[in-house]
PAROSE-12707 format. One line per field, with one value per residue (C-alpha): chain; residue number from 1; x, y, z. Coordinates in Angstrom, 3 decimals. Example, Ala and Ser with C-alpha at 12.3 -4.5 7.8 and 13.67 -1.06 7.14 Angstrom:
unit: (A_A)
pos: (1_2)
x: (12.300_13.670)
y: (-4.500_-1.060)
z: (7.800_7.140)
REM end
This chain:
unit: (A_A_A_A_A_A_A_A_A_A_A_A_A_A_A_A_A_A_A_A_A_A_A_A_A_A_A_A_A_A_A_A_A_A_A_A_A_A_A_A_A_A_A_A_A_A_A_A_A_A_A_A_A_A_A_A_A_A_A_A_A_A_A_A_A_A_A_A_A_A_A_A_A_A_A_A_A_A_A_A_A_A_A_A_A_A_A_A_A_A_A_A_A_A_A_A_A_A_A_A_A_A_A_A_A_A_A_A_A_A_A_A_A_A_A_A_A_A_A_A_A_A_A_A_A_A_A_A_A_A_A_A_A_A_A_A_A_A_A_A_A_A_A_A_A_A_A_A_A_A_A_A_A_A_A_A_A_A_A_A_A_A_A_A_A_A_A_A_A_A_A_A_A_A_A_A_A_A_A_A_A_A_A_A_A_A_A_A_A_A_A_A_A_A_A_A_A_A_A_A_A_A_A_A_A_A_A_A_A_A_A_A_A_A_A_A_A_A_A_A_A_A_A_A_A_A_A_A_A_A_A_A_A_A_A_A_A_A_A_A_A_A_A_A_A_A_A_A_A_A_A_A_A_A_A_A_A_A_A_A_A_A_A_A_A_A_A_A_A_A_A_A_A_A_A_A_A_A_A_A_A_A_A_A_A_A_A_A_A_A_A_A_A_A_A_A_A_A_A_A_A_A_A_A_A_A_A_A_A_A_A_A_A_A_A_A_A_A_A_A_A_A_A_A_A_A_A_A_A_A_A_A_A)
pos: (1_2_3_4_5_6_7_8_9_10_11_12_13_14_15_16_17_18_19_20_21_22_23_24_25_26_27_28_29_30_31_32_33_34_35_36_37_38_39_40_41_42_43_44_45_46_47_48_49_50_51_52_53_54_55_56_57_58_59_60_61_62_63_64_65_66_67_68_69_70_71_72_73_74_75_76_77_78_79_80_81_82_83_84_85_86_87_88_89_90_91_92_93_94_95_96_97_98_99_100_101_102_103_104_105_106_107_108_109_110_111_112_113_114_115_116_117_118_119_120_121_122_123_124_125_126_127_128_129_130_131_132_133_134_135_136_137_138_139_140_141_142_143_144_145_146_147_148_149_150_151_152_153_154_155_156_157_158_159_160_161_162_163_164_165_166_167_168_169_170_171_172_173_174_175_176_177_178_179_180_181_182_183_184_185_186_187_188_189_190_191_192_193_194_195_196_197_198_199_200_201_202_203_204_205_206_207_208_209_210_211_212_213_214_215_216_217_218_219_220_221_222_223_224_225_226_227_228_229_230_231_232_233_234_235_236_237_238_239_240_241_242_243_244_245_246_247_248_249_250_251_252_253_254_255_256_257_258_259_260_261_262_263_264_265_266_267_268_269_270_271_272_273_274_275_276_277_278_279_280_281_282_283_284_285_286_287_288_289_290_291_292_293_294_295_296_297_298_299_300_301_302_303_304_305_306_307_308_309_310_311_312_313_314_315_316_317_318_319_320_321_322_323_324_325_326_327_328_329_330_331_332_333)
x: (-73.723_-76.261_-78.014_-80.613_-82.916_-85.545_-87.370_-90.385_-92.267_-94.792_-92.120_-92.108_-88.678_-88.398_-85.393_-83.762_-85.507_-85.548_-83.850_-87.623_-88.198_-84.920_-85.266_-88.490_-87.275_-84.492_-87.009_-89.353_-87.166_-88.747_-87.768_-84.397_-82.481_-79.159_-77.625_-74.291_-72.411_-69.778_-67.683_-70.275_-70.173_-69.875_-73.923_-74.112_-71.509_-73.652_-76.391_-74.969_-75.442_-78.928_-80.552_-78.808_-77.355_-73.929_-71.218_-68.839_-65.791_-67.012_-68.012_-64.383_-62.910_-64.949_-63.472_-59.704_-58.027_-56.742_-55.844_-56.492_-59.439_-61.189_-64.513_-66.329_-69.416_-71.619_-74.319_-77.310_-74.888_-71.567_-69.047_-66.600_-63.639_-62.367_-60.413_-61.153_-58.928_-58.165_-59.343_-57.026_-53.948_-51.689_-48.655_-45.701_-42.156_-40.525_-42.143_-39.615_-42.222_-42.444_-45.196_-48.172_-47.370_-50.263_-52.325_-52.859_-53.540_-56.482_-59.038_-60.979_-64.582_-66.794_-69.826_-72.634_-74.576_-77.769_-80.749_-82.362_-80.372_-76.789_-74.656_-71.436_-69.218_-66.506_-64.499_-63.596_-65.277_-65.695_-67.533_-68.502_-70.519_-72.212_-72.776_-74.583_-76.489_-77.986_-78.584_-80.629_-82.582_-83.454_-84.037_-84.549_-85.996_-83.059_-80.658_-82.671_-85.219_-82.948_-81.623_-78.684_-76.180_-76.558_-76.626_-73.281_-72.006_-72.719_-70.770_-67.738_-67.841_-67.964_-64.944_-63.011_-63.365_-61.984_-58.675_-58.281_-57.927_-55.311_-53.249_-53.587_-52.034_-49.371_-48.669_-48.351_-46.011_-43.730_-43.496_-42.690_-40.059_-38.696_-38.300_-37.004_-34.113_-33.104_-32.884_-31.544_-31.284_-31.423_-31.443_-34.864_-36.368_-34.791_-35.961_-39.584_-39.548_-38.601_-41.275_-43.669_-42.538_-43.369_-46.868_-47.134_-46.534_-48.316_-51.557_-50.783_-50.903_-54.181_-55.840_-54.525_-56.629_-59.637_-59.362_-59.351_-62.279_-64.564_-63.332_-64.648_-68.060_-68.450_-67.448_-69.419_-72.773_-74.487_-78.439_-77.228_-75.338_-77.972_-76.744_-78.002_-75.648_-72.325_-71.732_-71.729_-69.190_-67.121_-67.102_-65.554_-62.655_-62.119_-61.533_-59.071_-57.178_-56.976_-56.030_-53.112_-52.048_-51.752_-49.846_-47.382_-46.770_-46.458_-43.749_-41.996_-41.647_-40.298_-37.727_-36.937_-36.666_-34.390_-32.081_-31.801_-30.943_-28.202_-26.908_-26.744_-25.205_-22.773_-22.006_-21.327_-19.115_-17.049_-16.745_-15.549_-12.993_-11.574_-11.294_-9.460_-7.340_-6.359_-5.684_-3.549_-1.995_-0.858_0.509_2.795_5.633_5.257_4.692_7.789_10.144_8.941_8.973_12.688_13.759_11.976_14.255_17.062_19.781_23.056_23.768_20.780_20.987_20.796_20.659_23.105_22.157_20.039_18.335_17.358_13.722_13.043_14.792_12.912_9.559_9.648_11.090_7.907_5.481_7.006_6.528_2.882_2.456_3.808_1.993_-1.251_-0.600_-0.187_-3.194_-4.931_-3.336_-4.868_-8.410_-8.765_-10.310)
y: (-74.030_-73.904_-76.976_-76.672_-78.877_-78.172_-80.438_-78.461_-78.831_-80.876_-83.570_-82.349_-82.201_-79.379_-79.145_-76.371_-73.401_-69.764_-66.754_-65.883_-69.115_-69.292_-66.172_-66.985_-70.246_-68.182_-65.701_-68.460_-70.306_-73.511_-76.516_-77.339_-76.153_-77.154_-75.013_-76.229_-73.903_-75.580_-73.299_-70.302_-67.453_-63.840_-63.700_-66.711_-65.608_-62.186_-64.345_-65.068_-61.538_-61.177_-64.071_-65.081_-61.624_-63.166_-60.814_-59.647_-60.945_-64.351_-64.207_-62.830_-65.775_-68.055_-66.525_-66.597_-70.053_-70.197_-73.909_-73.614_-74.543_-71.832_-70.974_-67.473_-66.632_-63.763_-63.989_-65.517_-67.890_-69.629_-69.599_-72.616_-73.360_-76.859_-78.881_-81.956_-84.467_-83.893_-87.180_-86.792_-86.641_-89.612_-89.388_-90.960_-90.927_-91.702_-88.903_-86.335_-83.472_-82.703_-85.487_-84.185_-80.660_-79.264_-81.169_-80.393_-82.950_-81.245_-78.753_-75.981_-76.257_-73.337_-73.764_-71.307_-73.032_-71.344_-72.062_-73.825_-73.817_-75.056_-73.650_-74.987_-73.527_-75.175_-74.730_-78.302_-81.470_-83.426_-86.916_-87.186_-84.034_-85.384_-88.746_-86.922_-84.946_-88.096_-89.547_-86.496_-86.844_-90.467_-90.059_-86.680_-87.073_-88.920_-86.267_-83.086_-84.140_-83.443_-80.035_-78.065_-78.954_-82.827_-82.140_-80.185_-83.052_-85.052_-83.197_-82.777_-86.446_-87.580_-84.990_-86.367_-89.645_-89.196_-88.550_-92.248_-93.148_-90.739_-91.529_-95.123_-93.848_-92.124_-95.157_-97.390_-95.126_-94.713_-98.566_-98.921_-96.249_-97.978_-101.239_-99.412_-97.643_-100.973_-102.545_-99.736_-96.600_-93.745_-90.000_-89.849_-92.094_-90.129_-86.871_-87.996_-89.547_-86.308_-84.332_-87.188_-86.307_-82.676_-83.375_-85.890_-83.102_-80.442_-82.738_-83.151_-79.901_-79.516_-82.249_-80.348_-77.104_-79.327_-80.723_-77.111_-76.228_-79.035_-78.227_-74.550_-75.774_-77.699_-74.972_-72.037_-71.096_-70.649_-71.591_-73.711_-76.264_-77.814_-79.918_-83.243_-82.880_-82.685_-86.298_-86.651_-83.651_-85.567_-88.462_-86.514_-85.741_-89.262_-89.874_-86.587_-88.077_-91.410_-90.055_-87.913_-91.271_-92.730_-89.912_-90.085_-94.089_-92.628_-90.033_-92.722_-95.070_-92.283_-91.458_-95.132_-95.041_-92.292_-93.330_-96.833_-95.064_-93.189_-96.073_-98.217_-94.906_-94.951_-98.484_-98.063_-95.210_-96.829_-100.201_-98.130_-96.215_-99.665_-100.797_-97.619_-97.798_-101.305_-100.599_-97.728_-99.516_-102.366_-99.977_-98.614_-100.543_-99.815_-96.062_-95.670_-97.511_-96.001_-92.697_-93.291_-94.495_-91.995_-89.364_-88.016_-89.184_-90.104_-93.095_-95.253_-98.999_-101.408_-98.566_-100.432_-103.824_-105.638_-107.586_-104.534_-104.431_-107.871_-107.622_-104.974_-106.102_-109.415_-107.495_-104.961_-108.223_-109.999_-106.612_-106.305_-110.037_-109.570_-106.299_-108.284_-111.183_-108.612_-107.162_-110.579_-111.500_-108.696_-109.205_-105.929_-107.595)
z: (-112.251_-109.037_-108.035_-105.383_-103.335_-100.978_-98.545_-97.355_-93.885_-95.548_-96.827_-100.483_-102.292_-104.817_-107.085_-109.017_-107.376_-108.786_-106.823_-105.217_-104.339_-102.453_-101.143_-99.599_-98.018_-96.188_-95.186_-93.816_-91.533_-92.298_-94.098_-95.415_-98.475_-99.906_-102.726_-104.376_-106.531_-108.752_-110.964_-110.408_-112.914_-111.874_-111.831_-109.592_-107.345_-107.227_-106.479_-102.771_-101.847_-103.582_-102.094_-98.944_-98.260_-97.060_-96.150_-98.877_-97.002_-97.041_-100.671_-101.151_-99.490_-101.712_-104.793_-103.836_-102.838_-99.165_-98.690_-95.073_-92.953_-91.043_-89.290_-89.148_-87.315_-89.060_-86.693_-88.989_-90.336_-90.019_-92.747_-93.104_-95.388_-95.346_-97.556_-99.394_-101.430_-104.802_-106.649_-109.654_-107.511_-107.540_-105.416_-107.350_-106.258_-109.489_-111.019_-112.581_-112.993_-109.369_-108.742_-110.820_-109.753_-111.407_-109.426_-105.738_-103.074_-101.693_-102.850_-101.265_-100.339_-98.783_-96.869_-95.392_-92.801_-91.674_-89.498_-92.880_-95.377_-96.441_-99.440_-100.697_-102.927_-104.958_-108.016_-108.405_-109.346_-106.015_-106.445_-102.978_-103.319_-106.392_-104.403_-101.544_-104.167_-105.661_-102.145_-101.260_-104.310_-103.553_-99.750_-99.116_-95.571_-94.307_-95.549_-94.607_-91.847_-89.200_-89.560_-91.336_-88.840_-89.426_-93.292_-92.679_-90.747_-93.629_-96.094_-93.544_-92.820_-96.374_-97.038_-94.368_-95.297_-98.568_-96.623_-95.690_-99.508_-99.779_-96.771_-97.898_-101.323_-99.453_-97.392_-100.231_-102.208_-99.286_-98.711_-102.401_-102.440_-99.492_-101.517_-104.441_-102.404_-101.055_-104.448_-106.589_-104.595_-107.308_-106.825_-108.579_-106.002_-103.112_-104.432_-104.862_-101.612_-99.757_-101.996_-100.401_-97.254_-97.636_-98.782_-95.578_-93.352_-95.271_-94.920_-91.401_-90.528_-92.463_-90.428_-87.386_-88.802_-89.550_-85.950_-84.787_-87.119_-85.669_-82.099_-82.595_-83.910_-81.027_-78.536_-80.471_-79.045_-82.233_-83.135_-86.313_-84.195_-82.202_-79.286_-80.779_-83.435_-81.094_-80.957_-84.922_-84.797_-82.384_-84.745_-87.042_-84.489_-84.088_-87.625_-87.870_-84.970_-86.844_-90.194_-88.294_-86.671_-89.987_-91.459_-88.591_-89.332_-93.003_-92.023_-90.069_-93.163_-95.284_-92.665_-92.342_-96.398_-96.129_-93.580_-95.323_-98.419_-96.703_-94.972_-98.290_-100.110_-97.368_-97.619_-101.217_-101.140_-98.308_-100.601_-103.513_-101.340_-100.051_-103.646_-104.736_-101.799_-102.591_-105.994_-105.125_-102.478_-104.832_-107.237_-104.950_-105.968_-109.595_-108.926_-106.872_-108.845_-112.402_-111.016_-109.748_-112.969_-115.146_-113.615_-116.174_-114.180_-115.590_-113.782_-112.932_-111.932_-114.651_-116.890_-119.240_-118.194_-121.267_-118.721_-116.582_-117.505_-116.669_-113.242_-112.719_-113.737_-111.833_-108.315_-109.026_-109.161_-106.346_-104.220_-105.361_-104.570_-100.910_-100.380_-101.678_-99.130_-96.097_-97.042_-97.044_-93.967_-91.986_-93.695_-95.204_-98.333)
REM end
């Protein structure tokens, strides 16, 4: 599906332009056009080459999921690949199916940035894009009047802001898992927590890639990125740094929860070993004596004595009681 908006130099907003109109806008280098491709068909993908003349390698990158931010300079336009949070992803450390493994935490979105146009390409539903499109329809001058670099900033900034919500989810799950590990300390919770740690570290690396992408936009000498837009892109850098710090805090929370789990597990193991050792120690008199009297010797003490079992039982009980008192005196339990 293709959605197109064009603000002409006269301030008129046009929607759903056909191919000839889009081609004329690209050649005119005037006004500003935003074309959004959502789950495009093969014909609509071919439209990227026919109307805009994008490089085949860039179009190929759009068709293949890369899960890595990048920036390519093709002379007349810039090609950006960046990631946005998946609104359907819900981290759950107690999930037994690899934490919604069918739903990736981030989704790829591609962007072509020209002098008077921005083309976005996506195969997933991204609510923030739909919100920006609706805002552009309501107030096109505010969205389009400043140029393509500012429109690209608005899209990138909206995508990055969604990561704050995802980081809050990660932090909430980490804190919940920490409480759960302290109360019941199950293996399933620990497994989910380690999977959450992997997700957090992966997102942390992706934020670093995004930060490098924005830095490249600021360093690149390209006609589409006007100097006035630099301060806005630097604001995105501040957001990325904030997200990275929050992810570091989340990672520390997960590490603390894991260390707490291991400490509790070791304490429980020591307690079990202590009880078992005490039981074994108290049973030593019974084990030794019964083993001795269980031998098939011809002459054993009290073998013929009718009171032999009672005498041996009393001696064993007294021995066990003395061992118990000795252990108690040493404060071993």
